N, C-alpha and C positions, 0 to 999 in steps of 0.2 A: 636251817632256814625253812620256814613254813610259807608256802605260796598257795593262796586261794585264788585261782585263776578267774578272771572276768569272762573268759571264753567258755560258754556253756553249750553243750551239744544241742540242746533244745532251741537255742537261738540261731542255729545254722541248719535249717531243714536240708535233708539229704537230697539235693538236686531237684527239689520241688519248686514249681512256679505257681503263682496264684493269679487268678483273674480278679481284678479289682476295678470297680466302677468309681470313677472320680470325675466330678464335673460333667457327668453325662457320657464320659468316655470309658471304654473298657481296655485295659492293658494287662500284659503279662510281665511279671518281674519276680526276681528272687526277693523274698521278704527281707526287709531291713538293709538291703543294699542302698537304699536312699540315704543312708548316713555316710556313704563313701564320697559322693560329689561335694566339692568345696571350691570356692574361689575367694581369695583374700590375700592377706600378707602374713608374714611370721608374727607381726604385732597382733593382728586380729586373731590368730590362732591362740596366742598366749592370753589375750583378753577373754576369748570364749572359754578357755580352760578355767580361768579365774571365776567365771560365773558358775562353773560346775562344782565348786567347793561344797562339800556337804551333800553331794548327790547320793541318792538312795540306790545303791548297786544291787538291791534285791529285785529291782525292776529291770526287765529285759531292755527296755528303751534306754535306760541310763547306762547299762553295760555297753550297749552297742555304740552309744555316743563316745564314750571314753576310748573304746577299742579302736575306733577309726580316727578319732580326732587327735589323741596324744601323739601318734607317730608323725603327725605333720610338723612337729618340732624338728625331727630328723630330716624330713623332706625339705624343709626350708633351709636348714643348715647345709645339707649336701648340695642343693641347687646353688646356694650362695657361694659355696666353696668352688663348685665347678665353673662359675662365671667370674669369680674375683681372684681366687688363689691359683697362681700358675705353678707348674710342675716344680721348678727350682726355687719357689718363693721361700725366703728365709725370714720374712717379717711376721707372717702369720704362723701360729702354732696349730697347724691343721689337725694333727692327731688329738690334741687337747680339746679343740673345738668339737670334733665329732664325738669323742668320748663323753664330753659334758652333756651334749644333746642326748646321746644314747642313755646315759645314766638318769637324766630327767624322766625319760619315758619309762625306763625300768622301774623307777621309784613310783611313778603313777600307776603302772600296771600292778606292782606288788602291793601297793597300799593307796587306793584312791583318796583316802583322807589326807594324803600328803600333796594333793594337787597344788594347793596354794603355796606351800613351801617349795615344791619343785619349780614352779613358775617363778617365784621370787629369786631362787638361787640362779636360775639361768638368766634372768634379767640382770641380776647383779654381775654375773660373769661377763655379759655383753658390755655393760656400762663401764666396767673396770678395765676393759681392753679397748683403747681408742682405735686400734687397727680394725675393729669390727664395726666401725661407724657405718650406719646404713643397713646393717644386716636385718633389722626388724622390718625394713621396707621390701624385703625379698618377696616377690609375688609367688603365690602358691595356688596352683590349679590342679584339681584332682577330679577325674571322671569316675563314674560308677563302672565297676568291672565285675561282672557276674562270676567269671572264672576265678578271680582273686578271692571274691567273697566265699565261693564254694571251697576253694583250696585252703582257706584259713580256718576251716572247721576243726574243732578240737578232736573230732574222731580221727583225723589224720595226725594231729599233733601228738596225741597219746601214743599212737603207733610209732611215730618218729622218735619219741623219747625212749620208748621201750627198745627200739633198735639201737639207739646210742648207748643205752645202759648195758645191753647185751654185748655190744661190740667193745666198748671201752671201760666197762666195769666202774663207772663213776669217775674215771680219770679226768683231770682238768683238760679242757679243750681250747683251741683257738677257733672260735665260731664266727665265721664271716657270713653276713647276711646280704643278699643281693637286693638292692633298693632300686625302685621304691616298693614294688609289690610284695616282696618277701618280708618286709619289716614287721608288720603286726604278728604274723604267724611265727616268724623267726624269734622275736623277743619272747613270745609265749613259750615256745619250745625250749629256749635257753633257760628261762626261769623254772620251768618244770624239771629240766635236767638238773639244775643247781639244787633244787629242792629235794631231789631224789639221790643226790650224790653226797658222800661224806666229805669230799673236798669242796673248796669254795673259791678256787683261784682260776676259774675259767675266764677267758677273754671273749667279749663279743664286740664285733666291729662291723658296722653297716657300710657298704660300698655301692655307690651309684654306678650302674651299668645298664643303660637303657638303649638298646639298639634300635628300638622302634620309635618311642615317643621323643627321645632327645638325639637319636642317631649318634650315640656315643661309639667311637671307634674302639676304645679300650675302656676298661674299668677306670673310673675317675679317681685316681690316687695320685697324690703328690710324692715327691722324693722323700719328704719327711715322714709321710705315712708308711711308705714302703720300708724305710729304715726302722720305724717303730715296730711294724709287724715282724721284721726280721729279728729285732732285738728281744722282743717279748715272747716270741713263740716258744723258745727253749725246746722242751721235749713234748709240748702239747700237740696232739694230732690236729691237723687242719681240716675243718669241715666247711665247705661252701654250701650255703643253704639258699633255696628259693622256694616260693610257695607252690610253683608248678613247673613242669618241664616244657610244656607247649612244643615248639619246634626243636628245642634243645640248643638253639643258637646262643642264648644268653648264658646258661649255666656252663656250656662247653667253652664259651669264650672266657668266662671267669676262670675255669680250671686251667685253660691254656696259659692265660696271663700269669696266674699265680705260680704255675709250674715252671715257666720260662723266666719270669722276671723277679720273682720273690723267693720261692722255695725250690730251686732247681735240685733235682734228684731226691726230693722229698715226696712222700706219698700224700696225695691230695684226695680227700673224700668228698663226693658231691651227694647232696641230699635234697629231695623235693618233698614238700609236705604231701601234696596230692601226687598220685602215681609213684610215690616213693618205693612201694613194694616192687614194682616192675623195673625201676631204674637203679636202685642202689643195693638192694639186699639179695643175697644168694648164698648158699652154703651156711648162712646164718638165717634160720627160720625159712630155708628153702629159696633164698634170693641171693643176689650177688652185689657186693660193694663195687662200685665203679671207682677206679683210682687212676691217677696219671701214670 
């Protein structure tokens, strides 16, 4: 698999802020973080993506639009699931819903020329499943987050992939991404790892766990999703990924939940894109892997 990442280091200045005069006002901000804010619905996300078909990804502006907009498919699906699908729900196929959304974004990241096809396929999936009636009306609101912008930089992602390759030698992984902030960087890291691995049967699964914005008490997983992860993990190492550590509450909460509720007595690895060196690596390139 050849993966030409849309994430370019020159598009993510290293912690720099710029003073820009606009409408007579001077403000400081990270460049291109203005593509992060969004307010609409899952329907408007898909419609906006359809307008991006044929977009010229040789331009930084175009790359940034796709990088931040495509993952809103996953954002909408996870928020819909959290509000509509209950823990013991047997009517909705929650794992299939999440995997379908994740695959759509992976397809767009891997080949932006497939935007129209990816949008058409996920629309067809929604329309062919009556239980998802109303999913396109799911509200989506995203604010600019300079820490997430900085943490999504490929200079961190490249290091993360090298650490994974050094540790697991290209072995298939069960790669769990903490949503929403970790999704863009997580999918990029996952695709880079897949591209550098001789194997191609790794699993990627985004999980919403937002202790701040949504006050999630636990990672938002249904029983069907927990069963899916148990059944498909097999011998794959489990990696829990987030874009940054911050206070550590989120990623430690994820690790605790997965250790106690899903994979008891199994080793759980945590990885953050930014600060990853300090948090997960040791003995390997001088850092330490944090495990359960």
